[in-house]
C-alpha positions in Angstrom: 7.0 -9.2 -18.8 3.4 -9.7 -18.0 1.5 -8.0 -15.2 1.4 -10.9 -12.8 5.0 -12.0 -13.7 6.3 -8.6 -12.6 4.4 -8.7 -9.3 5.5 -12.3 -8.8 9.1 -11.4 -9.4 8.9 -8.5 -7.0 7.5 -10.6 -4.3 10.0 -13.5 -4.8 11.9 -12.9 -1.5 8.6 -12.8 0.5 7.4 -15.9 -1.3 10.7 -17.8 -0.8 10.7 -17.1 2.9 7.1 -18.2 3.3 7.6 -21.4 1.3 10.7 -22.3 3.3 8.7 -22.1 6.5 5.8 -24.0 5.0 8.0 -26.8 3.7 9.4 -27.3 7.2 5.8 -27.7 8.4 4.8 -30.1 5.7 7.9 -32.3 6.2 6.2 -33.6 9.3 3.4 -35.0 7.2 0.1 -33.9 5.7 -2.2 -34.6 8.7 -4.7 -32.0 9.7 -3.9 -32.1 13.4 -3.4 -29.3 15.9 0.3 -29.1 15.2 -0.5 -28.3 11.5 -3.0 -25.6 12.3 -0.7 -24.0 14.9 2.2 -24.2 12.5 0.2 -22.6 9.7 -0.8 -19.7 11.9 2.7 -19.2 13.1 4.0 -19.3 9.5 1.5 -16.7 8.4 2.5 -14.4 11.3 6.1 -14.8 10.5 5.3 -13.7 7.0 4.3 -10.3 8.5 0.6 -10.6 7.7 -0.3 -9.8 11.3 -1.8 -11.9 14.1 -5.4 -10.8 13.6 -5.3 -11.7 9.9 -3.5 -14.9 10.4 -6.0 -16.1 13.0 -8.9 -15.2 10.8 -7.4 -17.0 7.8 -6.7 -20.2 9.8 -10.1 -20.3 11.5 -11.7 -19.9 8.1 -9.7 -22.8 6.7 -10.3 -25.0 9.7 -14.0 -24.4 9.3 -13.9 -25.2 5.6 -11.7 -28.3 6.2 -14.3 -29.6 8.7 -17.4 -28.8 6.5 -15.9 -30.3 3.4 -14.0 -33.1 5.0 -10.7 -32.1 3.4 -8.3 -35.0 3.4 -4.9 -33.4 4.1 -2.8 -30.3 4.4 -2.4 -30.0 0.7 -6.1 -29.8 0.2 -6.1 -26.9 2.7 -3.2 -25.1 1.0 -5.1 -25.3 -2.3 -7.5 -22.8 -0.6 -4.9 -20.6 1.0 -4.4 -18.1 -1.8 -8.2 -17.4 -2.1 -8.5 -17.1 1.7 -5.7 -14.6 1.8 -7.2 -12.6 -1.0 -10.6 -12.5 0.7 -9.0 -11.1 3.9 -7.9 -7.8 2.2 -10.3 -4.9 2.8 -12.2 -4.1 -0.4 -11.9 -0.6 -1.9 -15.2 1.3 -1.9 -13.9 4.0 -4.3 -11.3 3.8 -7.0 -9.1 6.8 -6.0 -7.0 6.8 -9.2 -9.7 5.3 -11.5 -10.4 8.4 -13.5 -12.9 10.4 -11.5 -12.0 13.9 -10.2 -9.9 13.7 -7.1 -7.5 15.6 -4.9 -5.1 13.2 -3.2 -2.8 13.9 -0.3 0.1 11.6 0.2 1.4 11.1 3.7 3.9 8.9 5.5 7.3 8.9 7.2 10.5 9.9 5.4 12.0 7.4 3.0 8.9 5.5 1.9 8.9 6.8 -1.6 6.1 9.4 -1.5 7.5 11.8 -3.9 8.5 9.2 -6.4 5.0 7.6 -6.1 3.4 11.0 -6.8 5.6 11.4 -9.8 4.8 8.0 -11.3 1.1 8.5 -10.8 1.3 11.9 -12.4 3.0 10.5 -15.5 0.6 7.6 -15.8 -2.5 9.9 -15.4 -1.1 12.6 -17.8 -0.3 10.0 -20.4 -3.9 8.8 -20.1 -5.2 12.2 -21.0 -6.0 13.6 -17.6 -5.3 17.2 -16.5 -3.0 16.8 -13.6 -1.7 19.3 -11.1 1.0 18.6 -8.5 1.5 20.3 -5.2 4.8 20.3 -3.3 3.7 20.7 0.3 7.0 19.1 1.5 8.5 22.5 2.2 11.1 21.3 4.8 13.3 19.4 2.3 14.6 21.3 -0.7 15.4 18.1 -2.5 11.8 17.0 -2.3 10.7 20.2 -4.2 13.4 19.7 -6.8 12.5 16.0 -7.1 8.8 16.8 -7.7 9.7 19.5 -10.2 11.7 17.0 -12.1 8.8 14.5 -12.1 6.5 17.3 -13.3 8.8 18.0 -16.2 8.9 14.3 -17.1 5.1 14.1 -17.0 4.7 17.5 -18.7 2.4 18.7 -15.9 2.3 21.8 -13.8 3.5 21.8 -10.2 2.8 24.4 -7.5 5.8 25.1 -5.2 6.8 27.7 -2.7 10.1 28.5 -1.1 11.6 26.2 1.5 10.1 26.7 4.9 6.7 27.9 3.7 3.6 26.8 5.5 2.5 23.5 4.0 -1.2 24.2 4.5 -0.9 27.5 2.5 0.9 25.6 -0.3 -2.1 23.2 -0.4 -4.5 26.1 -0.5 -2.6 27.7 -3.4 -2.5 24.3 -5.2 -6.3 23.9 -5.0 -6.9 27.5 -6.2 -4.6 26.8 -9.2 -6.4 23.5 -9.9 -9.7 25.3 -10.2 -8.1 27.9 -12.5 -6.7 25.4 -14.9 -9.5 22.9 -14.6 -7.4 20.0 -13.2 -9.3 16.9 -12.5 -6.5 15.1 -10.6 -4.5 17.0 -7.9 -1.7 15.1 -6.3 -0.1 16.7 -3.2 3.2 15.6 -1.7 3.6 16.2 2.0 6.6 16.1 4.2 7.7 12.9 5.8 6.6 12.8 9.5 7.5 10.5 12.3 4.2 9.0 13.5 5.6 9.2 17.0 5.8 13.0 16.9 2.6 14.6 18.2 3.5 18.1 17.0 4.3 17.0 13.5 1.1 14.9 13.3 -1.0 17.8 14.5 0.5 20.0 11.8 -0.4 17.3 9.2 -3.9 17.2 10.6 -4.1 20.9 9.9 -2.9 20.4 6.3 -5.5 17.7 5.7 -8.2 19.8 7.2 -7.4 22.7 5.0 -7.5 20.5 1.9 -10.8 18.9 2.9 -12.4 22.3 3.5 -11.0 24.1 0.4 -11.2 21.4 -2.3 -14.1 21.3 -4.7 -12.9 17.8 -5.8 -13.4 14.7 -3.7 -10.4 14.5 -1.3 -8.5 11.3 -0.4 -5.7 10.8 2.1 -3.3 8.0 1.1 -0.6 6.6 3.3 2.6 5.4 1.5 4.5 2.7 3.5 7.7 1.0 2.9 7.3 -2.8 3.0 10.8 -3.4 4.3 9.8 -1.9 7.6 7.6 -4.9 8.4 5.5 -4.6 11.5 6.7 -1.1 12.1 4.8 -0.2 9.0 1.6 -1.5 10.7 2.3 0.8 13.7 2.8 3.7 11.4 -0.5 3.0 9.6 -2.3 2.9 12.9 -1.1 6.3 14.0 -1.7 8.0 10.6 -5.1 6.5 10.4 -6.0 7.6 13.9 -5.0 11.1 13.2 -6.1 11.5 9.6 -8.8 8.9 8.8 -7.0 7.5 5.8 -8.7 6.4 2.6 -6.2 3.8 1.5 -2.5 2.8 1.4 0.2 2.3 -1.2 2.9 -0.2 -0.3 6.3 0.4 -1.9 9.6 -1.5 -2.1 8.0 -4.9 -2.1 10.8 -6.2 -4.4 13.4 -5.6 -1.7 11.9 -7.4 1.3 10.8 -10.7 2.6 8.1 -8.9 4.6 5.5 -8.5 1.8 2.7 -9.7 4.0 2.6 -6.4 5.8 0.3 -5.2 3.0 -2.3 -7.6 4.3 -1.7 -6.8 8.0 -2.4 -3.1 7.3 -5.4 -3.6 5.1 -7.1 -6.1 7.3 -6.5 -4.4 10.7 -7.4 -0.9 9.6 -10.0 -1.8 6.9 -8.1 0.1 4.3 -7.8 -0.8 0.6 -4.4 -1.3 -0.9 -4.5 1.1 -3.9 -1.1 0.5 -5.5 2.0 -1.6 -4.9 5.6 -0.8 -5.8 7.7 -3.7 -7.1 10.7 -1.8 -8.4 12.3 1.5 -9.4 11.0 1.7 -12.9 8.1 3.9 -14.1 5.9 0.8 -14.8 6.8 -0.8 -11.5 4.0 1.0 -9.6 1.1 -1.4 -10.2 -2.6 -1.5 -9.5 -3.3 -3.8 -6.6 -5.2 -7.1 -7.2 -5.8 -9.2 -4.1 -5.8 -12.5 -5.9 -2.7 -11.8 -8.0 -1.0 -10.6 -4.8 -1.9 -13.7 -2.8 -0.7 -16.0 -5.6 2.6 -14.1 -5.8 3.0 -14.0 -2.0 2.3 -17.7 -1.3 3.0 -19.7 -4.5 2.1 -23.4 -4.8 2.5 -26.3 -2.5 1.4 -29.2 -4.7 3.9 -31.9 -3.8 1.5 -34.8 -3.5 3.0 -36.6 -6.5 
């Protein structure tokens, strides 16, 4: 199955929901009146792309429709995919593109952080990079075991400490080991933390601070969010970004939700690039993010003029 086909399949539930709502809007006719524009904005919001992004997209399309004298709603919808793609924040740096990097993965429990770290380690190691994993989720024994299993599958080294160890010290040890073995990609799994817990977030700030001070590699902090959480994912992203100054997001479980638009809501509001998307459980289901492919897969086509 091709790259776009896999993403399209993964976003099928989100796309079907969006198209159902759009078809209700189009059933009233193709006129570009206020009812159409209001309905389009509402449909975008219901697709979980967020109010700010929806408003910007609709205003941009209205301006284009006026300037180019577009004849009907279908002519506007021909431009929707491109407009959505343009609304994603661009990535200034390719975190996983091959340059030396130490990457901290943060997020609440259940988003798939550990699995994401494992998949990225396997991909990078298969590509010839020297990868080192750090298990800074010391509260959950299963997380350590899970990361050890991924390290075995990827044939890479992992730094672990006993359950209950200080996560910041595990990070420090991981970075020292990275220098010793010449690792050019360090992936550190952190414990899931509720964004509403001030104490836990302060501890995570300490962890990130230690890594940024100790690392000789460029350091990136990446939030992993579960698409099925919808708008709650946006609130998580706000709190983690406020505390940690994130560098990007990875959106997982897009294949199990009709709320795929949350990727755009987070990227647009916080100005964060989407680095990877997860569209299944398989090793090759963690994909590079492409805004245009994502928009096509999320929205689909609306050419029913014939």
